[in-house]
N, C-alpha and C positions, 0 to 999 in steps of 0.2 A: 743266570748266565752273567756272571759282569764281562765289561769290556771286551781285554784278554781272552777270556775260551769265543765270543763270540769271535775277534777279529781271527783267531786260529780257525773255528769251521768255517770260513771266510775263504783262509789258503787253504783250505783243507777241498772244503769243497771247487777250489780254483783249478786245486791237484789234477784232481779226480779225472779233467777233461784230458791230460800231460799223456800222452805214449808212450816215452821218454823208460827206460829202465829204474833209472830214481824220479820220483816226477814228484815234484817243487810246486805251491804255488804261492803267491803274491796280493796283495791289493796296500793298497796310498790310503790312506788315508785323513781328514783334514776338518779341524773342528769337534772331530766322535764322528763323520760319516766316513764310507767306504767311495771316493774317487773313483774307483781306478785298480783291474783286478790282472792278474797275469799267469800263466805255466808256463813251463816250460814245453821248449819244442825246437824241431826243424825247423830255419827259414831258408830262407839264402841269402846273399847279398845286403843284411839290413847294415850295418855300418860297414864292410868289408869291401870298398871293390877294385875289383883285381881279383875274388875268391873262381872267377870264370862260374858263377850263380851254381854252386854247390852248396847244400846247406848246411849250416854251419849251427848249432844251437846254440839255442838264444834262453840265456838265462831268466829266470819266471819276476827277477827284480826287473831287469833290462823290457823283460813284455808288457809290465805295469804301465812302466814307464812309455815304454813306445805308444801304447796306448788311449794311457794321459796325452799324446806330444800331434799322436792321430796320423804319427809316420815318422816324428823326424826323431833321431838319428848321432848321435857324438862318431867324426868319424872318427876312426881306428889309430891313425896316423894322429891324430889332436889329443890319443887318449894316453897315459904317462907308461913306463915300464915295471914293470913286474920289480916289486922291489921299496918302488917308491911312489907310496898311498898321496893320491893326490890332493889328502890334507894338510902334507907337508911341502909347505910355498916351493917351488928353488930359487938358488940365490939370484938369478936372473929375475923373478916374479919380486924377492922382497925387496931388488932394489930399483924395479919398475914402482911401488906399491908404497917404500919407504918403510917400510917393514912393519907400515897399517893396512887395517883391510881399508881394500878397495867401494869407495861409493862412490858413484857415477852421474847422476839426475835418474837415481832412483830405476837404476838397472844394480842386479847387485851381484855383485865378483864374487865369482865364486872355484873353490879349489882346483889349483891344476890350471888356472888361466884360462876356462873355459866359462862360457856364459850362459842362466838357464832358455831355454826356450821355449817355455810354457811358463807363464807366472804367477799359473794357478797353484800351483807345487812345489813354491820355494815356501817353505819351513813346515810340509809338511813333512807324516813318520812315514816309513813301509816295513809291512807288518812279515813275514815268510817262511817258510815249513815247508817239511822234507813228509812226504805220508811214501807209508809203506801200498806194491802195489795187491800185496791179500784182500785187505778189508777197507783203506783205507783209515782204521782209525789210533794206529798208532806213531807215529810220529818221529823224528829223526832228524839227529843236527841239521840245521842250515845254512851252517853262517858266508856268508855273502865270500864271495873269489875280488881281489882287486881292481877287474874289470867293473867286477858291477858299482862297487864304489865309488868310481868314479862315474858310470854313468847317471848313479843317484846326486851329488858334487853337481855334477854339469844342471844334472835335471832340475838342484836349490833341495832338495831333499836333505831332512833334518837330523833323522834319526832313523835306525834301522834295526826294527825290533826281529830278531832271529833264533827260532827257536833251538834250548838246545835239552835232548833225553839225557844226560845226565841229572839234569835239575831239573828240567822238565818241564819247563817254565821260557817264556821271551829274553832276553839277553838284550838290553840295548847297546847303542854303536852308535856315539856319534860321531857322526860321516865328516866332520871339521875339526877332529879330534882322531884319525883312525889314524894306530903307528905305523909301519914300516910292518915290526911284528904282525899285525894283525892281520896282514895282505898273504893272500897263497893264486896258487896260477894252477887255471885245472891242465890234467893234459889235451884234452881241446885247445886250449890259450897256448897248449907249448906249440905242435902241430900249430898252427894257426898264425902265430907272430912268426914261425920258421919264414912263412909267405908273404908278410903280408913288412916291409919295414918301418922299428916309429922316427918318428923327431927326435 
């Protein structure tokens, strides 16, 4: 079993815990070791205060970061609007940093203007896959949404490996290089963002 197969099996194990219609699992890897796992599930108010306690789908990528940081999460109002991936700095950010990557006394600046909440996640890789409900041995596409990309940038995740059913392998997405064309918005996010104003 090679590393990709091992991480795929770990993602499938995590996905088997999901009770959602689409079951996804993710793992965070550092130095070849799995340091956190997560699966998609309903969770109230994890990053959306003012949602009146209504459960919102926490994606598998978010869950693995949430577990690794022991409950820390970027506030929704700090996240970027759809169509503008965190990897694309705004004009204001470019002016603040002089167009260069900003590093301040050991604190690493991350795309989107946030900063890492958990140093152990800096430079990690995240693997994610979607399994079928029937037997969990077939895998579907699991491209991350713009909010998951934003969470990864906030946490310091370097690369996202998402499963491609067409190619039958993981596809690498470098978080800092994600383009707006690679971002998409889920239906749940459309409803969520209609209630939560972004800055």
